[in-house]
Every structure is written in structure tokens, then in C-alpha cells.
C-alpha positions in Angstrom: 0.6 -23.6 31.3 3.9 -22.9 31.7 4.4 -20.2 34.4 7.7 -18.1 34.6 10.0 -18.4 37.6 9.6 -15.3 39.8 13.0 -16.1 41.1 14.9 -15.8 37.4 16.8 -12.6 37.0 15.1 -11.7 33.5 11.4 -13.1 34.4 8.8 -11.1 36.9 6.1 -13.3 37.5 3.0 -12.6 36.8 0.1 -15.0 35.7 -0.9 -14.6 32.2 -5.2 -14.3 33.3 -3.5 -10.6 35.2 -3.5 -9.2 32.1 -7.2 -9.3 31.0 -8.6 -7.9 34.2 -10.7 -4.9 33.6 -11.4 -5.3 30.2 -14.8 -5.8 28.9 -15.7 -8.7 26.1 -17.1 -6.3 24.0 -16.0 -7.2 20.4 -18.5 -9.3 18.2 -17.8 -11.4 15.2 -18.3 -9.0 12.5 -16.2 -6.6 14.3 -13.7 -8.8 14.4 -13.5 -9.9 11.0 -13.7 -6.4 9.8 -10.8 -5.3 12.6 -9.0 -8.0 10.3 -9.6 -6.8 6.6 -8.6 -3.6 8.1 -5.8 -4.6 9.8 -4.7 -5.7 6.1 -5.6 -2.4 3.8 -4.5 0.7 5.4 -2.8 3.7 4.4 0.0 1.7 2.9 -2.3 0.8 0.3 -4.2 4.0 -0.6 -1.8 6.5 -0.2 2.1 5.3 -0.4 0.9 2.6 -3.3 1.2 6.3 -5.5 5.1 7.1 -4.1 6.0 2.9 -5.0 4.5 2.9 -8.4 6.3 6.0 -8.8 10.0 4.6 -7.9 9.0 1.0 -9.0 6.7 0.6 -11.6 4.4 -2.6 -12.4 6.7 -4.9 -10.6 4.8 -3.2 -7.3 2.0 -6.0 -7.7 4.7 -8.9 -7.6 6.7 -7.2 -4.4 3.0 -7.3 -3.2 2.6 -10.8 -3.8 5.4 -12.2 -1.7 5.4 -9.8 1.2 1.4 -10.6 1.3 2.4 -14.6 1.6 5.3 -13.7 4.2 2.4 -11.7 6.3 -0.1 -14.6 6.0 2.4 -16.5 7.3 3.2 -14.9 10.2 -0.7 -13.8 10.8 -0.9 -17.6 10.9 1.9 -17.7 13.4 0.2 -15.6 15.7 -2.8 -17.1 15.2 -2.1 -20.4 16.6 -0.8 -18.4 19.5 -4.4 -16.9 20.1 -5.9 -20.3 19.8 -3.5 -21.6 22.7 -4.4 -18.4 25.0 -6.2 -15.5 24.0 -5.0 -12.3 25.6 -5.3 -8.3 25.5 -1.3 -8.4 25.8 -1.0 -10.1 23.0 2.4 -10.9 21.1 4.0 -9.1 24.4 2.2 -11.8 26.9 3.4 -14.3 24.1 7.4 -13.2 24.3 6.9 -13.0 28.3 6.1 -16.8 28.6 8.1 -18.4 25.6 11.1 -16.2 25.2 11.3 -14.4 29.4 10.4 -11.0 30.5 13.6 -9.3 28.7 12.6 -10.3 25.1 8.9 -9.2 26.4 10.2 -5.8 27.1 12.2 -5.2 24.2 8.9 -6.6 21.8 6.9 -4.2 24.0 8.7 -0.9 23.2 9.6 -1.9 19.9 6.2 -2.2 18.8 5.3 0.9 21.0 7.6 2.7 18.4 6.2 0.9 15.6 2.9 2.5 16.1 4.0 5.9 17.6 5.8 6.1 14.0 3.0 4.7 12.2 0.5 7.1 14.0 2.5 10.3 12.6 2.1 8.6 9.2 -1.0 8.7 9.4 -1.6 12.0 10.9 0.2 12.9 8.1 -1.6 11.6 5.4 -4.7 12.9 7.0 -3.0 16.5 6.2 -2.1 15.4 2.4 -5.7 14.7 2.1 -7.1 17.6 3.2 -5.2 19.4 0.9 -6.6 18.0 -1.9 -9.8 20.3 -2.0 -8.6 23.4 -2.8 -10.7 25.0 -0.1 -8.6 24.0 2.2 -5.2 24.6 0.4 -3.7 27.5 2.5 -4.4 26.1 5.6 -1.1 24.6 7.3 -0.6 21.0 7.2 0.1 20.5 11.0 -3.0 22.3 11.5 -5.3 19.0 10.3 -2.4 16.6 12.1 -3.7 18.1 15.1 -7.3 17.8 14.2 -6.8 14.6 13.3 -5.5 13.4 16.2 -7.7 14.9 18.9 -10.8 13.4 16.6 -9.4 9.7 17.6 -8.1 10.1 21.0 -11.6 10.9 22.1 -12.9 7.7 19.5 -10.3 5.6 21.8 -11.4 6.5 25.1 -15.2 5.6 25.1 -14.9 2.2 25.2 -13.9 -1.1 23.8 -17.7 -1.5 22.1 -17.7 2.3 20.7 -13.9 1.8 19.0 -15.3 -1.9 17.3 -18.4 0.0 15.8 -16.2 2.5 14.5 -13.3 0.2 13.2 -16.0 -2.2 12.0 -17.7 0.8 9.6 -14.3 2.3 8.7 -13.4 -0.7 7.3 -16.2 -1.7 5.2 -16.1 1.8 4.0 -12.6 1.2 2.9 -14.0 -2.5 1.1 -16.9 -1.3 -0.4 -14.3 1.6 -1.9 -11.7 -1.3 -3.4 -14.4 -3.2 -4.8 -15.9 -0.1 -6.1 -12.6 0.5 -7.8 -12.1 -3.2 -8.6 -15.3 -3.4 -9.8 -14.9 0.3 -12.3 -11.5 -0.6 -13.2 -12.2 -4.4 -14.9 -15.2 -2.8 -16.9 -13.4 -0.4 -18.3 -10.2 -2.4 -19.1 -12.9 -4.9 -20.5 -14.5 -2.1 -22.4 -11.6 -0.7 -23.4 -12.6 2.4 -22.7 -9.7 5.6 -23.0 -8.9 6.8 -19.5 -7.0 10.1 -19.6 -6.5 9.9 -23.6 -5.1 6.8 -22.9 -6.1 3.4 -24.2 -6.5 0.8 -21.6 -4.3 -2.8 -21.6 -1.4 -5.0 -20.3 0.5 -3.1 -23.7 0.7 0.0 -20.8 2.9 -2.4 -19.0 5.3 -3.0 -22.2 4.9 0.3 -23.5 6.1 2.0 -20.4 9.9 0.5 -19.6 8.2 -3.2 -18.6 7.6 -4.8 -15.6 11.1 -3.4 -13.8 10.9 -0.5 -15.5 14.2 1.1 -13.1 15.7 -2.6 -12.7 15.3 -5.3 -10.4 17.2 -3.2 -7.5 14.5 -0.4 -7.2 12.0 -3.0 -6.8 13.6 -5.0 -4.4 14.4 -1.6 -2.0 10.7 -1.0 -1.7 10.2 -4.1 0.2 10.8 -2.8 3.4 8.0 -0.1 2.5 5.5 -2.9 1.6 6.3 -4.4 4.8 4.7 -1.0 6.2 1.6 -1.4 4.5 0.9 -4.8 6.3 1.7 -3.8 9.4 -1.8 -3.6 11.1 -2.1 -7.3 10.5 -1.0 -8.2 14.2 -3.7 -6.1 15.3 -6.1 -9.0 15.3 -4.3 -10.7 18.3 -4.7 -7.7 20.7 -8.4 -7.5 19.6 -8.6 -11.3 20.0 -8.4 -10.6 24.0 -11.8 -8.3 24.2 -13.9 -10.8 21.9 -16.4 -12.6 23.0 -16.1 -16.2 21.3 -12.5 -15.9 19.6 -11.9 -19.8 19.3 -15.3 -20.4 17.1 -14.6 -17.6 14.0 -10.7 -16.8 14.5 -9.5 -18.9 12.3 -11.8 -18.3 9.7 -11.0 -14.5 9.8 -6.9 -15.4 9.3 -7.5 -18.0 6.5 -9.7 -15.5 4.7 -6.5 -12.9 4.8 -4.6 -14.4 1.6 -7.4 -13.6 -0.8 -7.8 -10.4 0.6 -4.3 -9.5 -0.1 -4.1 -11.3 -3.5 -7.4 -9.5 -4.1 -7.1 -5.8 -2.8 -3.2 -5.5 -3.0 -2.0 -7.0 -6.0 -5.2 -6.7 -8.0 -5.4 -3.3 -7.5 -1.9 -2.2 -8.5 -2.7 -4.4 -11.6 -5.5 -2.9 -12.7 -4.0 0.4 -12.2 -0.8 -0.2 -14.3 -3.2 -1.5 -16.9 -5.9 1.8 -17.1 -2.9 4.5 -17.1 1.0 4.8 -17.6 2.6 3.7 -14.3 4.2 7.0 -14.8 0.7 8.9 -14.0 0.7 8.3 -10.5 2.5 10.5 -8.2 3.8 10.6 -4.2 1.7 12.4 -2.0 -1.6 11.5 -3.8 -3.6 8.4 -3.7 -3.4 6.1 -6.9 -7.0 5.4 -7.4 -8.0 9.3 -6.8 -6.0 9.8 -9.4 -7.6 7.2 -11.6 -11.0 8.6 -11.1 -9.8 11.9 -11.9 -8.9 10.8 -15.3 -12.0 8.9 -15.7 -13.6 12.4 -15.7 -16.6 11.5 -13.7 -17.6 14.6 -11.3 -17.3 14.6 -8.3 -15.9 10.6 -7.9 -12.3 12.2 -6.9 -13.9 13.7 -3.9 -15.6 10.7 -2.9 -12.6 8.2 -3.1 -10.6 10.7 -1.3 -12.8 10.8 1.4 -12.5 6.9 1.5 -8.9 7.1 1.6 -8.7 9.7 4.7 -11.3 7.4 6.3 -8.0 4.9 5.9 -6.0 7.3 7.5 -8.3 7.7 10.3 -9.0 4.2 10.9 -5.1 3.5 11.2 -4.8 5.8 13.7 -7.4 4.8 15.8 -6.4 1.2 15.7 -2.9 2.3 16.5 -4.2 3.8 19.6 -6.1 1.1 20.2 -3.1 -1.7 20.3 -0.4 0.6 22.4 -2.6 1.5 25.1 -3.1 -2.5 25.6 0.3 -3.2 25.1 1.8 -0.9 27.1 -0.7 -1.7 30.0 0.4 -5.9 29.5 3.8 -4.4 30.0 3.3 -2.2 32.9 1.7 -5.3 34.7 4.9 -7.1 34.1 7.0 -4.7 35.6 8.6 -3.8 32.0 7.0 0.0 31.9 5.9 2.6 34.7 3.2 1.6 36.4 0.8 4.5 35.7 0.4 2.8 32.7 -1.9 0.2 34.1 -3.9 2.8 34.5 -7.5 2.1 33.5 -10.5 4.7 33.0 -14.1 3.9 33.8 -15.0 2.8 30.6 -12.3 -0.1 30.9 -10.2 1.7 28.4 -6.1 2.1 29.1 -6.2 5.6 29.2 -2.4 6.1 30.4 -1.1 3.8 27.7 -3.3 5.9 25.5 -1.8 9.2 26.7 1.5 8.5 26.4 1.0 7.3 22.4 -0.7 10.6 22.0 1.8 12.8 23.2 4.1 11.0 21.0 2.1 11.7 18.0 1.8 15.4 19.3 5.9 15.2 18.2 4.4 13.9 14.6 2.1 17.5 14.8 5.4 19.2 15.4 7.2 17.8 12.4 4.3 18.6 9.9 4.9 22.2 10.8 8.6 22.0 10.5 9.4 19.8 7.6 6.0 18.8 5.9 7.5 17.6 3.2 9.9 15.1 4.6 7.7 13.6 7.6 6.2 10.6 5.6 9.5 9.3 4.3 11.2 9.8 8.2 9.1 8.1 10.2 8.2 5.2 7.7 11.3 3.6 7.9 11.4 3.6 11.7 8.0 2.0 11.4 9.3 -0.5 9.1 12.2 -1.2 11.7 9.2 -1.5 14.9 7.0 -3.7 12.4 9.9 -6.5 11.5 11.2 -6.5 15.3 7.5 -7.2 16.3 7.1 -10.0 13.6 10.4 -11.5 14.4 9.2 -12.2 18.0 5.7 -13.7 17.2 7.8 -16.0 15.1 9.6 -16.9 17.8 7.1 -17.1 20.2 5.7 -19.6 17.9 8.4 -21.5 17.6 9.3 -21.7 21.3 5.3 -23.1 22.0 5.3 -25.5 19.1 8.9 -27.0 20.9 6.4 -27.1 23.6 3.6 -28.8 22.1 6.1 -31.0 21.0 7.6 -32.2 23.9 3.8 -32.7 25.7 4.0 -29.3 27.7 1.3 -27.8 25.9 -1.8 -29.4 24.6 -2.0 -28.7 20.2 -3.9 -25.5 19.7 -6.0 -27.0 16.5 -5.1 -24.5 14.4 -1.1 -25.0 13.7 0.7 -22.4 11.1 1.1 -24.7 8.1 4.3 -26.3 7.3 5.6 -25.2 10.5 8.7 -25.0 11.4 10.4 -24.3 8.1 7.9 -21.7 7.0 8.6 -19.7 10.7 12.4 -20.0 10.0 12.0 -18.9 6.8 9.7 -16.3 7.5 12.3 -14.9 9.6 14.9 -15.2 7.5 12.6 -13.0 4.9 12.8 -10.5 8.1 16.3 -10.2 7.9 16.6 -10.1 3.9 14.2 -7.0 4.4 16.7 -5.3 7.0 19.6 -5.6 5.1 17.7 -3.9 1.8 17.3 -1.5 3.7 20.7 -0.8 3.7 20.5 -0.1 0.0 17.9 2.6 0.5 20.2 5.7 0.7 19.8 7.8 2.8 16.5 7.2 4.5 16.8 3.1 5.1 20.7 3.4 5.6 20.5 6.1 8.5 17.8 3.7 9.7 19.8 0.8 9.9 22.6 3.1 11.5 19.8 4.2 14.2 19.2 0.4 14.9 22.4 0.3 17.8 21.3 3.5 19.4 17.6 2.1 19.7 18.9 -1.1 21.4 21.3 0.8 23.7 18.7 2.7 24.8 16.5 -0.6 25.4 19.1 -1.9 27.1 19.6 1.2 29.4 15.9 1.4 30.5 16.1 -2.6 30.9 19.0 -2.0 33.8 17.0 0.8 35.3 13.4 -1.2 35.6 15.9 -4.2 37.0 17.3 -1.9 39.7 13.8 -0.3 40.4 
């Protein structure tokens, strides 16, 4: 196994095995499978699809498909790395080994920014979902955001086994709910049953501006938002380090992601625009709730709202799980404060989770100050973090394949299909997403403008670490 050079200026000597000391192998097969599913189904679909349908119409299905294919390739790249060496440090550990400590430092903190922003999106989504019920209409948005944060923080502190169990049920609820929508929607469409005063069918697409009602550019600009919808797929890499027998069933779990993307994302959007005009869907309201409300079945919209509320809590739960372990791996490598390596009596990286919660509290403040804009403000910053994380995964996989080709590392038995061509193609896709963000004025343009500042802060932090 390749080891870091302790005399190098860019590296801090740490054995890869040290990152996993203290963790319990408490995640089983069914939990890992549902975590993989749950990572591909989150707030971005349940809530974000409403605003995206409003912006791009039926073309959203094509954007979901294209982004889904590249997301699957990135997940396969991560899968090859995990089969080489499962670790709770996930891509941070792989980046340290194949790209050096400086790259690992950047990967870890950019991932932290991603999940920090994603968590703010999730607690905001919880607050929006609670306002669905008229009883809570006058309760301030920040109150629900704070309550959600308190519940999920408690969940993460009691141990990985309980985290896995709760995430299993969270994910199962999401899958069953989407399955119910697909079945009900397909039956309604097949029987040509009117919904909300509209006849159902593909004619709803052609009669409302066609596939690209606002043109091609708005659909392309949505790519960065859709990338956010897939942001949880890399969670399986972190969970692998606490899995009982990851090499046995990880490949099957990863390979099943592509059909989930096709069924849940692409299939759902196609059904939604064939059941109601795409103009019926709006930002801030789940399109699935909109459909069931229009269907007129008493109480089913309430049930669906509970489901999407669960999805937001699931994403928030996963974010705390991931950041706690990533920050601990960085702390052990010397690229984060030492206190972040602390684990409580339940073998949970409590200090890393606590730091993430402190950032989430800023989200509660944003929900108090700018409740109507908070979702879109943090979404763009989260997208930058996601793109950076995925880029480091691809670069690490490219370096690992080069080492395999030189005979320094044994083949993993789970190679990324089409690599290295697909690896470089996926990197090109991520660069295109960044360029498209420039066209998303003002939010995306401002986010791109802040990137140099982010890198400047990272560079300053690295210098401080090297001096200490």
C-alpha cells in the first residue's frame, strides 16, 4: 500500500488504518442498501423539483437523466476506491493517499461546506413543510428549523447502529412513498382520469410550450441545482468504513443506483408533467403534494407531506453523520483542529458533529432574517462544495488506476466502466456545471465570484496549519 512521505512538506504522516480506530462495524447489509437508496432520493427531488419544473418545465426530465448518468459514474469511481480500501475517512482519506495532504485538506473543508450548506437547506425545507398545515401557519419558520436540528443532533449522538436503523426506516418511507406515487400516477394516466380539471396525457407537454417552454438555456442553468439533488450519493463511501462486510454487497448496491435514478427522478418528472400542466407546480411546494391535492383524495396530501418531511430529516441526519467522520479523519491527518478527533462513549465523533451543528445554527438565524430567500442562497454554495467533492473523488480514482497500471496496487475487481475516459469526461461535465452557474444571475454568478475568496481562505488556513 502506498504510504505518505512524512518528510514531504505537503504531507502529514498518518497510517490509513488509524482513521478507523474507535469505530464500530455496526452497519449491516440492509442498512447500507437503504443508505445508498436514501442518498439518491432527498430534498432536491421532493421539494426542489417544484421550483425546477416552474423554471424549465418538462425538460427537467432530460436534465435529471444527464446529471444522473454522470452521478452514477462518479459513484462507480468512489466504489472502486472503497473496494481498494474501505474507510470512514472516505474521499478525504483517498485524496490524502493519492493526491497529497494539501489536496486532502481542501477536499475535506469543501465537503464540510457542502454538507453545512445542505443542512441549512434541509432545516429550511422542514420549516416549509410544517407550514403546509394551517395550524402552524403563524409559527415562525426559524422555530421549526431549530426543532428539526435538535431532534436530528440527538439521533446522531447515540451510535452508528441506531443511526443506521433510523436511516433505514427514513429511506424505506421515501422509497415506499415514491413507489406509491408512481403506481397511482401510472394508473391515473393509463385510465385517462382527469386531474384538477385537466385531462391527463402527453398532450399536456405539447399544449404548454413543449419540452423546452422557456428555451434551452434555462434548462441548462438548472444543471447546478439538479447536481445538488444527487449530492447524497457519496455517503455510501463514508458508511462503508462502519459496514460489517462491505466488499460482499457494495458493488450490487452501487450498480442499482442507475435504475433508481431512472425510475425515481426521470420517471417521476415524466409522470408529473403528464398528470398536470407543468405550470401547476410552484417553488416552495412539493410537486407530489400538488398532485395529490389536485387528485382530491382526502388526507393523502397530508400523508405525502409527512413523507417529504421525513426526506428532509433523513438528509439532515446523513449530513451530520458524514461531516462528523470527515472532520475526524482530517483532524487525525493534521488538517483540522485536534479536538475534532474526539469520540464520545458511543464511538461517535461528537466534536465534528458539534461543529457542524454550530454552522446549522447560522441557518436558523437565516430563517429568521431572510426566510423567503434562504433556500436559494445556500443552494448555490452547496453546489460548489458538491462539485469539488466529486472532482476530488474522480482525481483520486484516476491516480489509483495509474498505480494499478504500474503494478503498485492490486486490481480492485470493481473497476469504473470506461475509465479513464469516463473519469475525464465526468470531470469535464463538472467544469461545464461551474460555467453554467455564471449564467444563473444573480445567485449563481455571485457564487462563482466568491470561489476565489473560498480558495483564499483555504490557502490561509493551510499556511496556519503548516506553521503550527
